[in-house]
DRENDRENKE-178282 format. One record per residue: x, y, z of N, C-alpha, C in turn. Coordinates in steps of 0.02 Angstrom, whole numbers, plus 50000, padded with zeros to 5 digits. Example, Ala and Ser with C-alpha at 12.3 -4.5 7.8 and 13.67 -1.06 7.14 Angstrom:
BEGIN
506604971650390506154977550390506604983550390 506424988850354506844994750357506455000250394 
//
This chain:
BEGIN
504375194852932505145191552980504865203253013 505565200353059505735204253100506035213153101 506325212053017506485220752985506435217852930 506565222652899506595223752807506735217352762 507725216552786508075208752751507605202752764 507715200552720507095195352708507805190552761 508065189952798508515185752862508565188752932 508115193252941507975194953013507875194753015 507545187253043507375183153117506445182053042 506285179153093505375176953058504875174253143 504405179853092503745181053171503165178553176 503085173953108502605171153098502225168253015 501915167453027501575164152944501035169852949 500835169752900499945175252861499355170552855 499265166252881498455162852825498275168552745 498355163452696497925167452633496945170252678 497035174352624496255175952664496835183052693 497295182352746497175189352768497375194852742 496915200952823497175206452775497605210752811 498185212352752498475217352790498805223952751 499065230152791499125236152779499575234952797 499805238452738500675240352725500865249552724 501375250152799501345258052788502075261152812 502515252552751502915255352738503505255152692 503795254052638504135250652593504585249052560 505075241852557505735248852542505925242352516 506935239152479506875234852426507335232352483 507405226852477508075220852531508455223852512 509045225452522509735226952500509875222852451 510295215252466510915211752435510225206152415 509665207252412509225201852341508885206052319 508685210652305508605213852289507615211352282 507315215252346506755208852353506365215952365 505665217452362505445219652393504855220252464 505165223852494504775220552546504185226252577 503705223752620503275227652658503085225152723 503255236252778502985235452858502095235052868 502215234752879501425229052926501005236652972 500575238352970500305242453024500465237353101 500635231653090500605225653167501305225853179 501525226853140502555224053157502435219153112 503145217853080503565213953039503375216352971 503655210652932503815214152858503695206752847 503435207552765503165204952725503525207552651 503405201052610504005200152555503325200452495 503155202852452502805204352376503055197652354 503225199952325503445191552261503645186952306 503715178752259503745170652282504665176152280 504875171152300505895171252284506185169252243 505565159152228505545155452162505485159552106 504655158152126504165158052070504245167452030 504645170352063504175176652075503565181852059 502905177852065502245177752081502105181152154 501495181952120501615191752197501215186752249 501395187352299500885187652362500345184452406 500455195552386499805200152411499625201152336 498935203652352498555208652303498535215052331 498435219652278498545224152307497925227752276 497595234652348496865240452301497395242952341 497615247152283497955257652276497005261852275 497135268852269496695270552284496875273252186 496355274452153496115275952091495435274752043 495255272652001494795272051979494395263352001 494185264251991493875255652030493065253751957 492815249951974492055247151965491725241851980 491025247051972490875237652046490615233452003 490755227552024490535221452003490155219352032 489835221652100488995218252142488395223252139 487885222752144487315230752116487245228752227 487035235452214486685237952261487455240352361 487655239952298488635239652364488455250852370 488235248452447488225252552517488835257752501 488905267852512489205266552498489115271752579 489485272152624488905274452704489725284052721 489505283852755489795289652813490095290952799 490625285552869491115283252889491485276052884 492205275752926492415268852877492085263052912 491445264052965491475257252996491005256152917 490655249952914490555250652851489615251152918 489475251052958488725250353008488865254853033 489225263952974488835269552981488115270152943 488105277052960487355279152883487365277052846 487065275752798487095271852711487095280852695 487305281452627487195287152618487055286252541 486945280652522486745280752458487085271152434 487075269552381487115263352356487155267852280 487555260752242487885260652173488015253352142 487675252152097487565252452020488075244452008 488165240251978488325233451939488625239551890 489465239051872489575245451828489655251051850 489755256051918489585261351920490785260751930 490505267251899491265270451906491415271751998 492055272352022492205276052093492835275852072 492785283352095493625285252117493955283152196 494335281852240494575276952261495075283852278 494925288352363495865290352385496495288552433 495825282352437496035278252528495825270452509 496305267352517496125263352530496275260052608 496095254652648495895253852718495875246152762 496355242952779496045234952802495015236952864 494705234452903494325235052931494345227952977 495035226753020495305219653036494625216553048 494215217053085493675217153151493405213553123 493085217253051492585215652979492755213452930 493295211452921493985206052888493605210652814 493515217852796493515221352751493855222452709 494065226452657494575231752615494105235052605 494035243952663493665248552625494265253952580 493625257752539494055264152530493915268052533 494055278152551493725283252553493535283452450 493125287652440492765288952401492885294452376 492985297752292493195304952296492525312752300 492125309552281491375307552306491135308852372 491555307052406491405306952477491125300452508 491505296152563490995292752571491285286452563 490885279752610491595275352617491315269652572 491605262852536491065260852522491985252952528 491355246452506491955241152551492095236352467 492775236752455493165233152406493275229452396 493425220952441493595215852476493095214552550 492935206552542492355204352561492895200652623 492695194352644493005185552648492695184552577 492055180952591491375178352503491885185652423 491975187952433491795193152373492205197052381 492615198152293492745206152269492185207052256 492385213152273491565219752255491615224252194 492345226852180492495230952148493155229052139 493285230952072494235228252008494185238851989 494975236052001494685244951989495365245151909 494935249451876495495249551804496005248151786 496225247351756497125249351766497695250051711 497965255151743498505259551700498855256951651 499145260451610499295256951544499395258551479 499585256351448499395255551369499015253851351 498245255951325497915251351309497925255851209 496975251551167497515252051093496585256851108 496485258951051495505261951008495335258551001 494675254050985494465248150926493845249150898 493705256050889493235257450847493595265550831 493075267250794493405273250738493235283250753 492825280750804492375285550820492895287550896 493065287950921493485287750972493075295850962 492895300551050493495308151035493685311251115 494305314051082494765315251161494705320051170 
//
């Protein structure tokens, strides 16, 4: 829509799989709806108003685990920049920043150890986030 309010006028529709970059968030006061302003202009809702199910999937900074073997770590945001190395399936990486590469249809991440890697492309998810929240210890010998 045009503004942060849900009823501010529709700009268009985004197809499933469209990559978006949210640069601002706001709570729409009348309906208490979480809205996001896109870098390309306009606003979206994060949740379906009827089902309350997510309309978007977020890639935020934090810890991730790779799901694909041989994920390239590149020198810059551009996926075709110099390759610094690769990571194996199950590797843990610390993501400091995420951004969309609209031209290549990729979600890219800047790593704490240096370099960039792909989190998502048109066909698959290359990494999954390590969730925050409550956990239960399932072994007797866990050292804190």
